All heavy atoms as an XYZ file, in Angstrom:
991
protein
N      93.567     94.962    131.567
C      94.980     94.608    131.523
C      95.652     95.237    132.759
O      95.409     96.370    133.105
C      95.590     95.138    130.267
C      97.077     94.955    130.152
S      97.737     95.565    128.639
C      98.587     94.162    128.059
N      96.516     94.510    133.314
C      97.294     94.991    134.478
C      98.128     96.160    134.046
O      98.930     96.035    133.099
C      98.117     93.809    134.977
C      98.959     94.182    136.179
O      99.328     95.348    136.440
N      99.251     93.151    137.024
N      98.064     97.271    134.751
C      98.771     98.479    134.373
C     100.292     98.262    134.355
O     101.055     98.815    133.625
C      98.432     99.658    135.301
C      97.037    100.154    135.242
C      96.718    101.067    134.113
N      97.425    102.313    134.159
C      97.571    103.068    133.096
N      97.066    102.781    131.991
N      98.202    104.212    133.179
N     100.746     97.385    135.270
C     102.156     97.085    135.368
C     102.685     96.398    134.116
O     103.844     96.448    133.810
C     102.452     96.242    136.638
N     101.789     95.696    133.388
C     102.203     94.974    132.198
C     102.008     95.766    130.933
O     102.376     95.312    129.892
C     101.405     93.659    132.106
C     101.615     92.631    133.251
C     100.706     91.440    133.038
C     103.079     92.253    133.318
N     101.397     96.960    131.028
C     101.170     97.785    129.867
C     102.455     98.319    129.294
O     103.372     98.648    130.020
C     100.226     98.932    130.180
C      98.794     98.434    130.483
S      97.655     99.774    130.763
C      97.581    100.477    129.177
N     102.587     98.325    127.959
C     103.769     98.868    127.360
C     103.934    100.315    127.575
O     102.918    101.040    127.872
C     103.610     98.568    125.825
C     102.131     98.370    125.680
C     101.565     97.893    127.008
N     105.177    100.866    127.526
C     105.343    102.276    127.568
C     104.597    103.013    126.546
O     104.466    102.480    125.415
C     106.838    102.613    127.373
C     107.804    102.234    128.477
C     109.197    102.470    128.016
C     107.541    103.075    129.728
N     104.114    104.215    126.798
C     103.560    105.024    125.695
C     104.608    105.212    124.639
O     105.801    105.310    124.923
C     103.190    106.332    126.393
C     103.109    105.992    127.832
C     104.052    104.907    128.064
N     104.161    105.257    123.390
C     105.121    105.384    122.264
C     106.060    106.563    122.479
O     107.280    106.400    122.242
C     104.377    105.523    120.920
C     105.244    105.576    119.715
C     106.087    104.350    119.565
C     104.424    105.833    118.463
N     105.547    107.750    122.843
C     106.408    108.874    122.960
C     107.493    108.664    124.003
O     108.664    108.991    123.770
C     105.579    110.120    123.362
N     107.153    108.037    125.085
C     108.123    107.768    126.149
C     109.174    106.790    125.666
O     110.372    106.882    125.904
C     107.459    107.233    127.414
N     108.713    105.758    124.929
C     109.598    104.744    124.436
C     110.621    105.360    123.410
O     111.777    105.108    123.463
C     108.830    103.605    123.738
C     109.662    102.544    123.198
C     110.195    101.520    124.061
C     110.068    102.449    121.885
C     110.958    100.515    123.594
C     110.839    101.478    121.417
C     111.310    100.499    122.220
N     110.073    106.195    122.519
C     110.925    106.812    121.475
C     111.920    107.777    122.125
O     113.053    107.897    121.705
C     110.089    107.468    120.437
C     109.256    106.539    119.591
C     108.386    107.354    118.624
C     110.081    105.508    118.838
N     111.460    108.519    123.166
C     112.355    109.466    123.828
C     113.502    108.714    124.559
O     114.600    109.239    124.627
C     111.554    110.332    124.812
N     113.162    107.564    125.054
C     114.173    106.796    125.781
C     115.166    106.137    124.833
O     116.274    105.769    125.257
C     113.498    105.716    126.693
N     114.782    105.910    123.600
C     115.624    105.235    122.665
C     115.670    106.038    121.331
O     115.052    105.643    120.352
C     115.178    103.815    122.387
O     113.823    103.873    121.967
C     115.304    102.958    123.624
N     116.372    107.130    121.257
C     116.286    108.006    120.105
C     116.790    107.385    118.824
O     116.392    107.822    117.774
C     117.186    109.176    120.467
C     118.076    108.706    121.594
C     117.306    107.644    122.315
N     117.589    106.329    118.876
C     118.093    105.700    117.682
C     117.135    104.648    117.173
O     117.371    104.050    116.103
C     119.479    105.098    117.874
N     116.074    104.331    117.909
C     115.144    103.315    117.546
C     114.395    103.648    116.277
O     113.866    104.695    116.089
C     114.104    103.094    118.683
C     113.109    102.091    118.421
C     113.428    100.727    118.407
C     111.798    102.416    118.138
C     112.475     99.779    118.162
C     110.854    101.469    117.858
C     111.200    100.113    117.893
N     114.403    102.731    115.328
C     113.683    102.884    114.084
C     112.414    102.050    114.177
O     112.475    100.872    114.449
C     114.540    102.438    112.870
N     111.325    102.711    113.958
C     109.974    102.037    114.058
C     109.631    101.334    112.771
O     109.829    101.885    111.677
C     108.913    103.041    114.420
C     107.598    102.477    114.865
C     107.743    101.647    116.127
C     106.609    103.630    115.139
N     109.080    100.134    112.871
C     108.515     99.468    111.721
C     107.252     98.722    112.297
O     107.027     98.707    113.480
C     109.497     98.507    111.028
C     109.949     97.382    111.932
O     109.116     96.747    112.643
O     111.148     97.082    111.982
N     106.509     98.182    111.363
C     105.198     97.577    111.761
C     105.396     96.457    112.796
O     104.631     96.423    113.769
C     104.409     97.029    110.545
C     103.025     96.637    110.903
C     105.108     95.921    109.837
C     102.043     97.750    111.287
N     106.412     95.618    112.619
C     106.510     94.481    113.530
C     107.146     94.881    114.895
O     106.741     94.309    115.919
C     107.327     93.333    112.908
C     106.465     92.618    111.910
O     105.264     92.492    112.061
N     107.080     92.163    110.815
N     108.011     95.884    114.936
C     108.521     96.302    116.224
C     107.378     97.010    116.998
O     107.284     96.898    118.194
C     109.770     97.205    116.078
O     109.466     98.354    115.384
N     106.555     97.774    116.261
C     105.415     98.456    116.907
C     104.447     97.388    117.460
O     104.001     97.536    118.597
C     104.691     99.356    115.888
C     103.591    100.138    116.492
C     103.849    101.138    117.345
C     102.279     99.861    116.121
C     102.817    101.899    117.949
C     101.268    100.586    116.678
C     101.527    101.607    117.544
N     104.170     96.396    116.672
C     103.240     95.323    117.151
C     103.836     94.610    118.321
O     103.131     94.233    119.295
C     102.882     94.386    116.016
C     101.933     95.025    114.957
C     101.681     94.130    113.819
N     101.021     92.888    114.143
C      99.695     92.753    114.304
N      98.921     93.718    114.091
N      99.169     91.555    114.576
N     105.160     94.370    118.309
C     105.799     93.634    119.401
C     105.675     94.435    120.726
O     105.496     93.824    121.800
C     107.268     93.415    119.070
N     105.742     95.739    120.607
C     105.559     96.599    121.848
C     104.194     96.387    122.474
O     104.026     96.621    123.621
C     105.680     98.102    121.476
C     107.054     98.534    121.035
C     107.055     99.962    120.505
O     106.254    100.784    121.038
N     107.842    100.277    119.511
N     103.262     95.932    121.684
C     101.874     95.735    122.144
C     101.520     94.263    122.220
O     100.373     93.865    122.222
C     100.918     96.505    121.229
C     101.197     97.933    121.264
N     100.712     98.753    122.227
C     101.927     98.746    120.487
C     101.100     99.983    122.017
N     101.854    100.027    120.962
N     102.568     93.395    122.278
C     102.417     91.961    122.505
C     101.536     91.313    121.443
O     100.789     90.433    121.677
C     101.874     91.657    123.910
C     102.641     92.424    124.967
N     103.901     92.073    125.316
C     102.299     93.520    125.715
C     104.344     92.923    126.246
N     103.355     93.809    126.504
N     101.751     91.779    120.182
C     101.000     91.210    119.032
C     102.000     90.471    118.143
O     103.181     90.842    118.071
C     100.250     92.259    118.232
C      99.114     92.947    118.943
C      98.579     94.089    118.164
C      98.012     91.947    119.211
N     101.550     89.417    117.459
C     102.456     88.725    116.578
C     102.875     89.533    115.381
O     102.185     90.434    114.970
C     101.599     87.507    116.129
C     100.163     87.899    116.268
C     100.197     88.882    117.441
N     104.100     89.182    114.871
C     104.527     89.931    113.675
C     103.699     89.588    112.431
O     103.018     88.554    112.405
C     105.979     89.389    113.546
C     106.000     88.111    114.154
C     104.975     88.147    115.286
N     103.788     90.468    111.532
C     103.063     90.259    110.232
C     104.151     89.848    109.145
O     105.318     90.253    109.260
C     102.455     91.534    109.730
C     101.445     92.201    110.718
C     100.884     93.526    110.118
C     100.282     91.236    110.997
N     103.757     89.127    108.155
C     104.673     88.788    107.070
C     104.450     89.776    105.947
O     103.375     90.286    105.784
C     104.427     87.334    106.524
C     104.729     86.310    107.657
C     103.027     87.166    106.005
N     105.549     90.074    105.248
C     105.444     90.971    104.123
C     104.796     90.208    102.946
O     105.261     89.094    102.605
C     106.850     91.480    103.738
C     106.817     92.743    102.907
S     106.277     92.569    101.186
C     107.639     91.605    100.543
N     103.797     90.797    102.386
C     103.046     90.186    101.276
C     103.371     90.938     99.976
O     103.198     92.130     99.952
C     101.548     90.218    101.589
O     100.804     90.086    100.399
N     103.734     90.201     98.973
C     103.975     90.883     97.671
C     102.690     91.399     97.077
O     102.661     92.447     96.426
C     104.695     89.951     96.646
O     103.851     88.794     96.502
C     106.072     89.564     97.120
N     101.577     90.679     97.342
C     100.275     91.164     96.882
C      99.933     92.501     97.558
O      99.503     93.475     96.871
C      99.214     90.122     97.190
O      99.494     88.960     96.504
C      97.834     90.586     96.755
N     100.066     92.557     98.884
C      99.747     93.845     99.585
C     100.755     94.915     99.233
O     100.392     96.060     99.147
C      99.669     93.568    101.067
C      98.526     92.726    101.556
C      98.581     92.398    103.064
C      97.181     93.376    101.212
N     102.062     94.521     99.036
C     103.034     95.561     98.609
C     102.655     96.090     97.263
O     102.819     97.293     97.037
C     104.412     94.895     98.606
N     102.118     95.281     96.372
C     101.669     95.757     95.093
C     100.484     96.711     95.231
O     100.446     97.741     94.481
N      99.585     96.425     96.071
C      98.460     97.278     96.360
C      98.940     98.646     96.948
O      98.493     99.682     96.550
C      97.487     96.642     97.309
C      96.706     95.474     96.723
S      95.806     94.454     97.892
C      94.762     95.668     98.641
N      99.924     98.566     97.837
C     100.477     99.790     98.466
C     101.198    100.599     97.394
O     101.075    101.810     97.330
C     101.430     99.396     99.606
N     101.957     99.927     96.483
C     102.630    100.604     95.389
C     101.628    101.348     94.521
O     101.860    102.518     94.139
C     103.421     99.542     94.586
C     104.126    100.069     93.387
C     105.412    100.508     93.437
C     103.487    100.176     92.179
C     106.089    100.988     92.367
C     104.132    100.688     91.025
C     105.448    101.086     91.157
O     106.108    101.609     90.026
N     100.580    100.652     94.199
C      99.511    101.213     93.317
C      98.928    102.521     93.983
O      98.804    103.525     93.360
C      98.431    100.235     93.068
C      97.301    100.703     92.193
C      96.237     99.657     92.009
O      96.573     98.419     91.932
O      95.076    100.011     91.953
N      98.614    102.403     95.292
C      98.010    103.533     95.973
C      99.060    104.676     96.125
O      98.663    105.827     95.877
C      97.465    103.131     97.325
C      96.936    104.262     98.195
C      95.746    104.935     97.533
O      95.236    104.589     96.474
N      95.245    106.005     98.179
N     100.273    104.405     96.509
C     101.276    105.439     96.676
C     101.534    106.224     95.353
O     101.560    107.453     95.370
C     102.588    104.841     97.222
N     101.642    105.441     94.313
C     101.909    106.087     93.013
C     100.629    106.843     92.502
O     100.809    107.869     91.843
C     102.398    105.070     91.968
C     103.803    104.717     92.167
N     104.226    103.870     93.160
C     104.900    105.205     91.517
C     105.574    103.817     93.087
N     105.982    104.585     92.150
N      99.440    106.322     92.794
C      98.253    107.078     92.391
C      98.181    108.409     93.155
O      97.913    109.444     92.510
C      97.054    106.176     92.761
O      95.841    106.892     92.495
N      98.436    108.387     94.409
C      98.408    109.641     95.242
C      99.505    110.621     94.688
O      99.247    111.805     94.573
C      98.590    109.380     96.667
C      97.407    108.615     97.355
S      97.587    108.408     99.133
C      99.098    107.457     99.284
N     100.703    110.094     94.486
C     101.815    110.950     94.000
C     101.535    111.530     92.656
O     101.816    112.715     92.389
C     103.081    110.103     93.910
N     100.873    110.728     91.727
C     100.535    111.257     90.428
C      99.471    112.349     90.504
O      99.403    113.256     89.610
N      98.620    112.297     91.488
C      97.565    113.288     91.642
C      97.903    114.358     92.660
O      97.150    115.318     92.845
C      96.239    112.603     92.053
C      95.703    111.709     91.011
C      94.398    110.967     91.380
N      94.717    109.892     92.362
C      94.393    109.918     93.654
N      93.751    110.894     94.160
N      94.721    108.860     94.468
N      99.100    114.201     93.329
C      99.432    115.148     94.442
C      98.312    115.290     95.435
O      97.991    116.410     95.824
C      99.902    116.495     93.887
C     101.199    116.409     93.131
O     102.125    115.819     93.590
N     101.252    117.030     91.986
N      97.748    114.122     95.847
C      96.591    114.180     96.718
C      96.553    112.958     97.646
O      96.682    111.814     97.150
C      95.301    114.245     95.898
C      94.103    114.530     96.691
N      93.236    113.559     97.174
C      93.591    115.700     97.149
C      92.268    114.171     97.865
N      92.464    115.433     97.853
N      96.418    113.214     98.953
C      96.366    112.102     99.908
C      94.903    111.634    100.042
O      94.032    112.452    100.311
C      96.858    112.606    101.260
C      96.964    111.616    102.413
C      98.120    110.685    102.087
C      97.251    112.320    103.726
N      94.670    110.346     99.822
C      93.308    109.802     99.942
C      93.363    108.270     99.951
O      94.408    107.652     99.865
C      92.432    110.319     98.811
C      93.006    110.006     97.412
O      93.457    108.838     97.250
O      92.911    110.839     96.520
N      92.168    107.718    100.021
C      91.985    106.229     99.978
C      91.288    105.820     98.732
O      90.691    104.756     98.666
C      91.271    105.743    101.194
C      91.970    105.953    102.503
N      92.972    105.103    102.936
C      91.845    106.893    103.444
C      93.431    105.584    104.073
N      92.792    106.656    104.383
N      91.349    106.686     97.631
C      90.684    106.353     96.416
C      91.020    104.963     95.894
O      92.195    104.618     95.832
C      90.949    107.371     95.309
C      90.303    108.686     95.551
O      89.475    108.867     96.479
N      90.541    109.644     94.717
N      89.996    104.199     95.544
C      90.177    102.875     94.934
C      90.479    101.754     95.954
O      90.803    100.674     95.524
N      90.385    102.062     97.225
C      90.692    101.044     98.264
C      89.886     99.757     98.026
O      90.446     98.682     97.960
C      90.463    101.580     99.679
C      90.687    100.580    100.778
C      91.947    100.007    100.957
C      89.641    100.204    101.587
C      92.144     99.091    102.008
C      89.827     99.306    102.604
C      91.111     98.750    102.804
N      88.557     99.882     97.915
C      87.755     98.691     97.698
C      88.068     97.968     96.372
O      88.065     96.724     96.333
C      86.238     99.050     97.740
C      85.821     99.548     99.078
C      84.309     99.591     99.230
N      83.857    100.265    100.450
C      83.847     99.680    101.640
N      84.291     98.467    101.817
N      83.436    100.358    102.662
N      88.361     98.662     95.317
C      88.790     98.085     94.052
C      90.055     97.306     94.197
O      90.225     96.250     93.608
C      88.823     99.088     92.918
C      87.517     99.725     92.567
C      87.032    100.800     93.543
O      87.735    101.275     94.398
N      85.761    101.194     93.419
N      91.021     97.870     94.941
C      92.331     97.194     95.068
C      92.143     95.874     95.855
O      92.870     94.894     95.619
C      93.327     98.082     95.829
C      93.929     99.135     94.984
C      95.055     99.853     95.675
N      94.708    100.502     96.917
C      94.068    101.618     97.029
N      93.638    102.255     95.912
N      93.773    102.174     98.199
N      91.151     95.822     96.763
C      90.942     94.591     97.509
C      90.367     93.443     96.624
O      90.635     92.304     96.864
C      89.904     94.838     98.601
C      90.343     95.703     99.749
C      89.252     95.848    100.778
C      91.557     95.188    100.415
N      89.609     93.846     95.573
C      89.049     92.831     94.697
C      88.158     91.914     95.518
O      87.428     92.342     96.420
N      88.194     90.614     95.243
C      87.375     89.626     95.948
C      88.205     88.846     96.887
O      88.040     87.651     97.066
C      86.698     88.722     94.893
C      85.725     87.785     95.532
C      84.544     88.242     96.086
C      85.996     86.424     95.589
C      83.641     87.418     96.649
C      85.070     85.541     96.185
C      83.923     86.028     96.713
N      89.085     89.494     97.592
C      90.013     88.742     98.480
C      89.404     88.348     99.791
O      89.862     87.455    100.464
C      91.309     89.559     98.734
O      90.972     90.783     99.361
N      88.355     89.068    100.244
C      87.714     88.770    101.532
C      88.651     89.013    102.677
O      89.766     89.460    102.575
N      88.160     88.718    103.902
C      89.016     88.854    105.087
C      89.153     90.272    105.525
O      88.522     91.191    104.959
N      89.930     90.518    106.539
C      90.160     91.802    107.154
C      91.183     92.532    106.382
O      92.268     92.016    105.999
C      90.607     91.629    108.605
C      91.093     92.893    109.258
S      89.838     94.135    109.514
C      88.865     93.425    110.800
N      90.929     93.839    106.057
C      91.849     94.672    105.346
C      91.813     96.084    105.906
O      90.726     96.542    106.368
C      91.605     94.739    103.860
C      91.967     93.530    103.110
N      91.095     92.431    103.011
C      93.077     93.117    102.496
C      91.669     91.460    102.343
N      92.868     91.860    102.052
N      92.900     96.756    105.919
C      92.956     98.208    106.331
C      94.083     98.866    105.543
O      94.971     98.217    105.023
C      93.252     98.313    107.814
N      93.997    100.204    105.474
C      94.933    100.973    104.746
C      95.334    102.203    105.503
O      94.432    102.921    106.007
C      94.365    101.327    103.360
C      95.263    102.218    102.512
C      94.641    102.502    101.181
O      93.717    103.379    101.101
O      95.019    101.871    100.187
N      96.620    102.508    105.620
C      97.080    103.755    106.191
C      97.774    104.496    105.052
O      98.566    103.885    104.213
C      98.143    103.586    107.281
C      97.488    103.069    108.566
O      96.234    102.987    108.663
N      98.276    102.759    109.563
N      97.594    105.766    104.931
C      98.287    106.612    103.947
C      98.858    107.805    104.647
O      98.351    108.266    105.700
C      97.374    107.027    102.782
C      96.926    105.841    101.989
C      96.159    107.836    103.268
N      99.942    108.345    104.110
C     100.618    109.529    104.715
C     101.335    110.261    103.594
O     101.588    109.668    102.560
C     101.524    109.106    105.830
N     101.774    111.505    103.892
C     102.682    112.209    103.012
C     103.623    113.069    103.857
O     103.338    113.335    105.003
C     101.964    113.057    101.978
C     101.260    114.278    102.569
C     101.938    115.445    102.677
C      99.940    114.219    102.950
C     101.330    116.556    103.216
C      99.277    115.330    103.498
C     100.020    116.538    103.576
N     104.764    113.417    103.215
C     105.665    114.304    103.881
C     106.848    113.616    104.591
O     107.720    114.343    104.987
N     106.830    112.367    104.751
C     107.958    111.685    105.412
C     108.986    111.243    104.406
O     108.646    110.676    103.397
C     107.384    110.445    106.191
S     106.539    110.900    107.663
N     110.200    111.411    104.765
C     111.288    111.005    103.894
C     111.600    109.528    103.933
O     112.126    108.936    102.974
C     112.575    111.765    104.310
N     111.181    108.864    105.080
C     111.493    107.425    105.218
C     110.341    106.719    105.895
O     109.410    107.393    106.528
C     112.807    107.166    105.904
C     112.900    107.807    107.337
O     111.882    107.950    107.971
O     114.018    108.161    107.704
N     110.399    105.402    105.890
C     109.322    104.612    106.488
C     109.238    104.805    108.012
O     108.165    104.805    108.580
C     109.532    103.142    106.168
N     110.383    104.976    108.650
C     110.398    105.211    110.096
C     109.525    106.374    110.441
O     108.675    106.319    111.342
C     111.858    105.436    110.564
C     111.941    105.781    112.037
O     111.567    104.925    112.858
O     112.427    106.911    112.339
N     109.658    107.492    109.716
C     108.821    108.670    109.970
C     107.330    108.352    109.717
O     106.474    108.723    110.570
C     109.264    109.779    109.030
S     108.186    111.188    109.016
N     107.023    107.640    108.636
C     105.653    107.328    108.392
C     104.980    106.470    109.480
O     103.882    106.713    109.952
C     105.507    106.614    106.996
N     105.729    105.425    109.920
C     105.229    104.585    111.021
C     105.011    105.409    112.323
O     103.991    105.229    113.002
C     106.165    103.427    111.281
C     105.975    102.285    110.308
C     107.096    101.890    109.475
C     104.782    101.602    110.173
C     106.915    100.833    108.606
C     104.650    100.541    109.317
C     105.722    100.164    108.482
O     105.585     99.141    107.598
N     105.943    106.296    112.615
C     105.795    107.128    113.772
C     104.568    108.049    113.730
O     103.836    108.237    114.625
C     107.042    107.916    114.091
C     108.232    107.019    114.586
C     109.507    107.806    114.727
C     110.624    106.883    115.224
N     111.919    107.515    115.262
N     104.371    108.634    112.494
C     103.205    109.467    112.260
C     101.908    108.669    112.476
O     100.987    109.127    113.167
C     103.263    110.060    110.861
C     102.127    111.039    110.578
S     102.122    111.641    108.807
C     103.752    112.331    108.722
N     101.825    107.485    111.891
C     100.658    106.644    112.049
C     100.447    106.255    113.500
O      99.304    106.157    113.965
C     100.734    105.418    111.137
C     100.640    105.732    109.700
C      99.825    106.648    109.083
C     101.312    105.044    108.634
N     100.012    106.636    107.722
C     100.876    105.650    107.405
C     102.257    104.032    108.540
C     101.334    105.266    106.144
C     102.717    103.596    107.343
C     102.265    104.208    106.143
N     101.539    105.949    114.216
C     101.409    105.537    115.586
C     100.836    106.663    116.467
O     100.232    106.352    117.541
C     102.829    105.157    116.143
N     100.950    107.890    116.070
C     100.409    109.003    116.861
C      98.949    109.303    116.433
O      98.322    110.225    117.084
C     101.274    110.294    116.626
C     102.629    110.194    117.266
C     103.368    111.467    117.208
N     103.573    112.008    115.827
C     104.707    111.807    115.131
N     105.671    111.077    115.595
N     104.741    112.325    113.843
N      98.433    108.653    115.506
C      97.016    108.882    115.045
C      96.135    107.661    115.503
O      96.439    106.515    115.176
C      96.977    108.982    113.524
O      95.679    108.803    113.026
N      95.096    107.960    116.210
C      94.287    106.904    116.797
C      93.815    105.864    115.769
O      93.946    104.690    115.959
C      93.142    107.482    117.539
N      93.256    106.323    114.634
C      92.759    105.376    113.638
C      93.853    104.614    112.944
O      93.692    103.383    112.762
N      94.957    105.269    112.584
C      96.061    104.555    111.942
C      96.709    103.589    112.906
O      97.103    102.496    112.524
C      97.087    105.602    111.431
C      96.517    106.479    110.372
N      96.168    107.757    110.637
C      96.287    106.219    109.030
C      95.703    108.336    109.488
N      95.779    107.409    108.540
N      96.866    103.996    114.153
C      97.398    103.134    115.194
C      96.562    101.915    115.353
O      97.137    100.813    115.424
C      97.478    103.950    116.505
C      97.999    103.231    117.710
C      97.857    104.083    118.961
N      98.372    103.408    120.110
C      99.647    103.495    120.524
N     100.514    104.219    119.857
N     100.039    102.876    121.590
N      95.261    102.072    115.380
C      94.338    100.935    115.539
C      94.533     99.965    114.370
O      94.517     98.763    114.572
C      92.872    101.421    115.634
N      94.703    100.495    113.168
C      94.929     99.604    111.990
C      96.189     98.792    112.177
O      96.238     97.614    111.932
C      95.017    100.432    110.736
C      93.714    100.900    110.218
O      92.668    100.502    110.659
N      93.740    101.881    109.304
N      97.262     99.446    112.661
C      98.554     98.694    112.827
C      98.436     97.675    113.920
O      99.274     96.779    113.994
C      99.703     99.675    113.060
C      99.954    100.542    111.905
S     101.537    101.461    111.934
C     101.529    102.298    113.534
N      97.486     97.797    114.832
C      97.369     96.867    115.942
C      96.177     95.883    115.779
O      95.787     95.184    116.718
C      97.155     97.634    117.264
C      98.378     98.532    117.691
C      98.006     99.319    118.904
C      99.612     97.685    117.830
N      95.618     95.786    114.517
C      94.548     94.835    114.250
C      95.026     93.456    114.580
O      96.084     93.005    114.126
C      94.078     94.953    112.829
C      93.284     96.079    112.466
C      93.081     96.276    110.940
C      91.909     96.078    113.164
N      94.188     92.676    115.257
C      94.567     91.351    115.599
C      94.266     90.331    114.425
O      94.824     89.263    114.381
C      93.799     90.886    116.867
C      94.238     91.606    118.070
C      93.529     91.145    119.348
N      93.950     91.919    120.514
C      95.009     91.656    121.204
N      95.836     90.694    120.890
N      95.269     92.414    122.255
N      93.351     90.704    113.589
C      92.874     89.785    112.521
C      93.600     89.930    111.233
O      93.123     89.433    110.180
C      91.372     90.047    112.323
C      90.546     89.652    113.493
O      91.008     88.833    114.325
O      89.399     90.193    113.642
N      94.765     90.601    111.197
C      95.576     90.652    109.976
C      96.845     89.842    110.218
O      97.319     89.708    111.329
C      95.894     92.097    109.545
C      94.655     92.869    109.228
C      96.669     92.793    110.630
N      97.382     89.307    109.114
C      98.586     88.487    109.177
C      99.702     88.967    108.256
O     100.815     88.470    108.332
C      98.251     87.007    108.815
O      97.719     87.004    107.457
C      97.238     86.440    109.793
N      99.375     89.961    107.441
C     100.354     90.391    106.434
C     100.287     91.881    106.169
O      99.279     92.540    106.508
C     100.171     89.639    105.095
N     101.313     92.417    105.563
C     101.333     93.834    105.215
C     102.108     94.054    103.949
O     102.840     93.218    103.486
C     101.959     94.669    106.376
C     103.492     94.585    106.393
C     104.272     95.529    105.828
C     104.096     93.452    106.962
C     105.659     95.433    105.864
C     105.499     93.366    106.992
C     106.270     94.318    106.408
O     107.647     94.227    106.442
N     101.930     95.248    103.396
C     102.749     95.709    102.251
C     102.901     97.197    102.433
O     101.953     97.906    102.787
N     104.095     97.741    102.119
C     104.418     99.120    102.285
C     105.018     99.661    101.000
O     105.881     98.948    100.428
C     105.341     99.321    103.493
C     105.799    100.800    103.746
C     104.674    101.602    104.286
C     106.990    100.749    104.703
N     104.645    100.858    100.607
C     105.278    101.450     99.413
C     105.228    102.963     99.556
O     104.481    103.531    100.276
C     104.591    100.984     98.133
N     106.127    103.644     98.828
C     106.099    105.080     98.721
C     106.340    105.532     97.306
O     106.881    104.757     96.484
C     107.187    105.722     99.641
O     108.511    105.388     99.122
N     105.973    106.749     97.018
C     106.216    107.351     95.686
C     106.326    108.835     95.881
O     105.675    109.402     96.746
C     105.092    106.992     94.759
N     107.085    109.471     95.038
C     107.315    110.949     95.148
C     106.565    111.629     93.972
O     106.742    111.236     92.817
C     108.754    111.286     95.039
O     109.440    110.536     96.183
C     109.016    112.768     95.269
N     105.729    112.593     94.316
C     104.981    113.340     93.390
C     105.830    114.393     92.682
O     107.000    114.703     93.104
N     105.307    114.961     91.603
C     106.026    116.036     90.859
C     106.380    117.230     91.736
O     107.338    117.962     91.450
C     105.135    116.470     89.662
N     105.591    117.441     92.776
C     105.820    118.538     93.732
C     106.950    118.192     94.746
O     107.205    119.013     95.606
C     104.536    118.950     94.456
C     104.000    117.834     95.286
O     104.510    116.763     95.379
N     102.864    118.097     95.891
N     107.499    117.008     94.681
C     108.559    116.609     95.573
C     108.034    115.953     96.890
O     108.846    115.520     97.673
N     106.736    115.933     97.084
C     106.165    115.366     98.263
C     106.133    113.817     98.150
O     105.775    113.280     97.074
C     104.721    115.898     98.439
C     104.049    115.344     99.678
C     102.680    115.925     99.842
N     102.749    117.346    100.189
C     101.721    118.160    100.189
N     100.564    117.778     99.696
N     101.883    119.420    100.553
N     106.568    113.154     99.217
C     106.592    111.711     99.269
C     105.330    111.181     99.843
O     104.949    111.614    100.974
C     107.839    111.215     99.971
C     108.168    109.777     99.723
C     109.533    109.468    100.266
C     110.046    108.130     99.688
N     111.421    107.868    100.032
N     104.679    110.257     99.175
C     103.424    109.652     99.619
C     103.697    108.208    100.080
O     104.479    107.493     99.420
C     102.394    109.679     98.490
C     101.904    111.041     98.220
C     102.575    111.867     97.310
C     100.730    111.552     98.781
C     102.188    113.143     97.023
C     100.282    112.839     98.462
C     101.018    113.624     97.658
O     100.591    114.902     97.352
N     103.025    107.791    101.130
C     103.212    106.442    101.690
C     101.881    105.696    101.752
O     100.829    106.330    102.034
C     103.780    106.467    103.107
C     105.186    107.039    103.146
C     105.597    108.291    103.160
C     106.347    106.200    103.036
N     106.975    108.331    103.120
C     107.444    107.075    103.047
C     106.582    104.836    102.920
C     108.767    106.632    103.004
C     107.888    104.369    102.921
C     108.950    105.277    102.932
N     101.895    104.407    101.500
C     100.714    103.629    101.693
C     101.104    102.290    102.385
O     102.135    101.645    102.010
C     100.074    103.220    100.339
N     100.343    101.944    103.390
C     100.529    100.658    104.118
C      99.233     99.907    103.996
O      98.117    100.417    104.385
C     100.811    100.976    105.591
C     100.828     99.751    106.530
C     101.984     98.823    106.266
C     100.863    100.215    107.998
N      99.299     98.711    103.437
C      98.165     97.795    103.260
C      98.293     96.718    104.305
O      99.386     96.115    104.425
C      98.048     97.311    101.877
C      97.988     98.337    100.732
C      96.711     99.147    100.730
O      95.702     98.647    101.277
O      96.721    100.177    100.115
N      97.239     96.439    104.992
C      97.259     95.331    105.975
C      96.078     94.408    105.622
O      95.004     94.832    105.269
C      96.971     95.951    107.388
C      98.020     96.980    107.800
C      97.448     97.947    108.864
C      99.234     96.247    108.410
N      96.378     93.087    105.745
C      95.348     92.113    105.448
C      95.761     90.678    105.708
O      96.750     90.429    106.435
N      95.104     89.781    105.034
C      95.357     88.320    105.218
C      95.784     87.739    103.890
O      95.481     88.253    102.823
C      94.073     87.618    105.663
C      93.694     88.175    107.052
O      94.503     88.378    107.924
N      92.408     88.387    107.216
């Protein structure tokens, strides 16, 4: 890729626009990828995972393959804790190589996002990506 056409590094972009709120589609747009549609199915999967983690006060990917069922296609999951809002969760994922790669997958067309708060007050997030 031509270096002149490469997007700004995320940190530089966020520093230049402090009021910018990050979401999956604005992040993908920065990398010249098409937007994803919000899927109620994937949102339900994200809800299930976020509430499962909050109920156990534990960050993990437990049950990922079971949540997929027999849907086939490309799927990925990002999880996080400690962020008060989605903007924070997206920024955290953008700074992690593996989570960032998931958000930039070319073979996904949809997403679902959910959060849940555990008894300890910690907020858990789940982002499901798929087709």
